[in-house]
C-alpha positions as CSV (number, residue, x, y, z in Angstrom):
1,X,-0.1,0.0,0.1
2,X,1.5,3.3,-1.1
3,X,1.9,6.4,1.3
4,X,-1.1,8.4,-0.3
5,X,-3.6,5.4,0.3
6,X,-2.4,5.0,3.9
7,X,-2.6,8.7,4.6
8,X,-6.2,8.8,3.2
9,X,-7.3,5.8,5.4
10,X,-5.5,7.2,8.6
11,X,-6.9,10.8,8.3
12,X,-10.5,10.2,9.4
13,X,-9.2,8.2,12.4
14,X,-6.9,10.9,13.6
15,X,-9.5,13.5,13.2
16,X,-12.0,11.4,15.2
17,X,-9.5,10.7,17.9
18,X,-8.6,14.4,18.2
19,X,-12.2,15.5,18.3
20,X,-13.3,13.1,21.1
21,X,-11.5,14.5,24.0
22,X,-12.6,18.1,23.1
23,X,-16.3,17.1,22.8
24,X,-15.9,15.1,26.1
25,X,-14.3,18.0,27.9
26,X,-17.0,20.3,26.8
27,X,-19.5,17.8,28.2
28,X,-17.8,17.1,31.4
29,X,-17.0,20.9,32.5
30,X,-19.8,22.1,34.8
31,X,-21.3,25.6,34.2
32,X,-19.5,28.0,36.4
33,X,-21.8,29.0,39.4
34,X,-21.8,32.4,40.8
35,X,-20.0,32.7,44.2
36,X,-22.2,33.3,47.2
37,X,-22.3,37.0,48.1
38,X,-24.2,40.1,49.0
39,X,-26.9,41.0,46.5
40,X,-25.8,44.4,45.4
41,X,-29.0,46.0,44.0
42,X,-31.0,45.0,47.1
43,X,-31.4,46.9,50.3
44,X,-32.9,46.1,53.9
45,X,-33.1,48.8,56.6
46,X,-34.3,48.3,60.2
47,X,-36.2,51.5,60.7
48,X,-37.7,53.2,63.7
49,X,-41.5,53.4,63.1
50,X,-42.6,57.1,63.5
51,X,-45.0,58.0,66.2
52,X,-44.8,54.7,68.0
53,X,-44.6,54.7,72.0
54,X,-43.1,52.4,73.1
55,X,-40.9,52.5,69.9
56,X,-41.5,49.9,67.4
57,X,-39.1,48.8,64.5
58,X,-39.9,47.9,60.9
59,X,-37.9,46.0,58.3
60,X,-38.0,47.8,54.9
61,X,-36.8,45.8,51.9
62,X,-36.4,47.2,48.3
63,X,-34.6,46.5,45.0
64,X,-35.5,42.6,45.0
65,X,-36.8,40.7,41.9
66,X,-40.6,41.0,41.7
67,X,-42.5,38.5,43.7
68,X,-39.2,36.8,45.0
69,X,-39.3,34.8,48.1
70,X,-36.9,36.1,50.8
71,X,-35.9,34.5,54.1
72,X,-35.1,36.8,57.0
73,X,-32.7,35.8,59.7
74,X,-32.2,37.6,63.0
75,X,-34.1,38.0,66.3
76,X,-37.1,36.9,64.3
77,X,-36.9,34.4,61.4
78,X,-39.5,34.9,58.8
79,X,-40.1,33.9,55.2
80,X,-42.0,36.3,52.8
81,X,-42.5,37.2,49.2
82,X,-41.9,40.8,48.0
83,X,-44.2,42.6,46.0
84,X,-44.2,43.2,42.2
85,X,-42.2,46.2,42.8
86,X,-39.6,44.1,44.7
87,X,-40.2,45.7,47.9
88,X,-41.5,44.6,51.4
89,X,-42.1,46.1,54.8
90,X,-42.5,43.8,57.9
91,X,-43.8,45.9,60.8
92,X,-43.1,45.6,64.6
93,X,-40.1,43.4,64.5
94,X,-37.7,42.9,67.4
95,X,-34.7,45.2,67.6
96,X,-31.5,43.6,66.4
97,X,-29.2,42.5,63.5
98,X,-31.0,40.9,60.4
99,X,-29.9,39.4,57.2
100,X,-32.2,38.7,54.2
101,X,-31.4,35.6,51.8
102,X,-32.8,34.7,48.5
103,X,-32.0,31.5,46.6
104,X,-30.7,28.3,48.0
105,X,-27.3,26.4,48.3
106,X,-24.3,27.9,46.2
107,X,-26.7,30.4,44.5
108,X,-28.0,31.9,47.8
109,X,-27.5,35.5,48.2
110,X,-27.2,37.8,51.2
111,X,-28.4,41.3,52.0
112,X,-27.4,42.7,55.3
113,X,-29.9,44.9,57.1
114,X,-28.6,48.5,58.1
115,X,-30.0,50.4,61.1
116,X,-31.2,53.9,61.4
117,X,-28.2,56.1,62.8
118,X,-28.3,56.2,66.6
119,X,-29.5,59.7,67.6
120,X,-26.8,61.6,69.4
121,X,-26.9,61.4,73.1
122,X,-28.6,64.5,74.7
123,X,-26.2,66.9,76.4
124,X,-25.9,66.5,80.1
125,X,-28.3,68.6,82.1
126,X,-27.2,71.8,83.8
127,X,-26.4,71.4,87.5
128,X,-26.5,74.7,89.6
129,X,-24.3,74.4,92.6
130,X,-24.5,78.0,93.7
131,X,-26.7,81.1,93.4
132,X,-24.9,84.3,94.6
133,X,-26.1,88.0,95.0
134,X,-23.0,89.8,94.2
135,X,-24.1,93.4,94.9
136,X,-26.7,96.0,95.3
137,X,-26.6,99.8,94.6
138,X,-28.5,103.0,94.0
139,X,-27.7,105.7,91.5
140,X,-26.4,108.0,92.9
141,X,-24.8,106.2,95.8
142,X,-26.4,108.8,98.2
143,X,-30.0,109.3,97.7
144,X,-33.2,111.0,99.1
145,X,-34.5,108.7,101.5
146,X,-37.8,110.5,101.7
147,X,-38.7,109.3,98.3
148,X,-38.6,105.7,96.9
149,X,-35.5,104.9,95.0
150,X,-34.5,102.0,92.6
151,X,-32.2,99.5,94.2
152,X,-30.5,97.4,91.6
153,X,-29.2,93.8,92.6
154,X,-26.7,91.8,90.6
155,X,-25.9,88.1,90.8
156,X,-24.6,85.0,89.3
157,X,-25.2,81.2,89.1
158,X,-22.2,78.8,89.3
159,X,-22.5,75.0,88.3
160,X,-21.6,72.5,85.5
161,X,-22.7,71.7,82.1
162,X,-24.4,74.2,79.8
163,X,-28.1,74.9,78.9
164,X,-31.3,76.8,79.7
165,X,-32.1,77.2,83.5
166,X,-34.8,79.0,85.3
167,X,-34.1,81.1,88.3
168,X,-36.2,83.4,90.6
169,X,-35.6,87.0,91.9
170,X,-37.9,87.9,94.7
171,X,-38.2,90.8,97.1
172,X,-41.4,91.1,99.2
173,X,-44.4,90.9,96.8
174,X,-42.2,91.3,93.6
175,X,-41.1,88.1,92.0
176,X,-39.7,87.4,88.4
177,X,-38.8,84.1,87.1
178,X,-36.6,84.6,83.9
179,X,-34.7,81.9,81.9
180,X,-30.9,81.9,81.6
181,X,-28.6,80.4,78.9
182,X,-26.1,79.0,81.5
183,X,-22.6,78.5,80.3
184,X,-20.3,76.9,83.1
185,X,-18.7,77.4,85.3
186,X,-20.5,80.7,86.0
187,X,-23.0,83.0,84.3
188,X,-24.3,86.4,85.5
189,X,-28.1,86.7,85.8
190,X,-30.1,89.8,84.7
191,X,-30.2,92.3,87.4
192,X,-33.2,92.8,89.6
193,X,-34.6,96.2,90.4
194,X,-36.7,96.9,93.6
195,X,-38.3,100.2,94.8
196,X,-37.1,101.2,98.3
197,X,-39.4,102.1,101.1
198,X,-39.2,105.7,102.4
199,X,-38.8,107.3,105.8
200,X,-40.8,110.3,107.1
201,X,-37.9,112.0,108.9
202,X,-34.2,112.1,108.9
203,X,-34.3,110.7,112.4
204,X,-36.3,107.5,111.5
205,X,-34.3,104.2,110.7
206,X,-32.5,104.2,107.2
207,X,-34.7,102.3,104.6
208,X,-33.5,98.8,103.7
209,X,-34.3,96.4,100.8
210,X,-33.9,92.7,100.8
211,X,-33.9,90.4,97.8
212,X,-33.4,86.6,97.3
213,X,-31.9,84.8,94.3
214,X,-32.9,81.1,93.9
215,X,-32.0,78.6,91.1
216,X,-32.6,74.8,91.6
217,X,-31.5,74.0,95.1
218,X,-29.2,77.0,95.5
219,X,-30.1,80.3,97.0
220,X,-28.7,83.4,98.4
221,X,-30.4,86.4,100.2
222,X,-28.9,89.9,100.6
223,X,-30.1,93.1,102.5
224,X,-29.2,96.5,101.2
225,X,-29.1,99.6,103.4
226,X,-29.6,102.9,101.6
227,X,-27.1,105.7,102.1
228,X,-29.3,108.8,102.9
229,X,-28.4,112.2,101.7
230,X,-28.3,114.7,104.7
231,X,-31.7,116.1,105.7
232,X,-33.6,113.3,104.1
């Protein structure tokens, strides 16, 4: 048998031998499976339900495939189907960390549920440790004691922390209760003006005016004696 005839007979066999491994490899290789991981387009939030007292929490899902079944793991374990818009709200769930799963096995996908940001802690309350009347005066310093005079009292509050605080000025029947923006460690209060009593004759006792400053559990009292001009 010459070389050309042998070559013609062997060529189909060689082609068949070479083709078989390629075909078998294609049939044996499994389709690549997507690795488990987080579903990027889906979202889940544990939100504080507005207007609830005591506070309630809702799980709010969005971005899932329409009608898709989801499994919710956490303090509560639930199985639900999302809406045609791929959304779902589960009301009044226990507070905690939740995870939403879709699919099964190697094709399962996870979405972690975020929480509402924690509100900032309220600032510490103002604590007033001292209320002090720092002085009292008339203008001028020497006055006509036969006539009523304005006596001005000044004071301050001492304490810790910052914020609004109420305090009281009082003298006889006169009473005022303003609010003060307190800035530690001490803050002056608004001055307090009281009308003095009078005397009928220069030989009578010198008029006096008393006032009290009160804030929380702190207080101070001060009595001011007028300086009378001669002959008054």
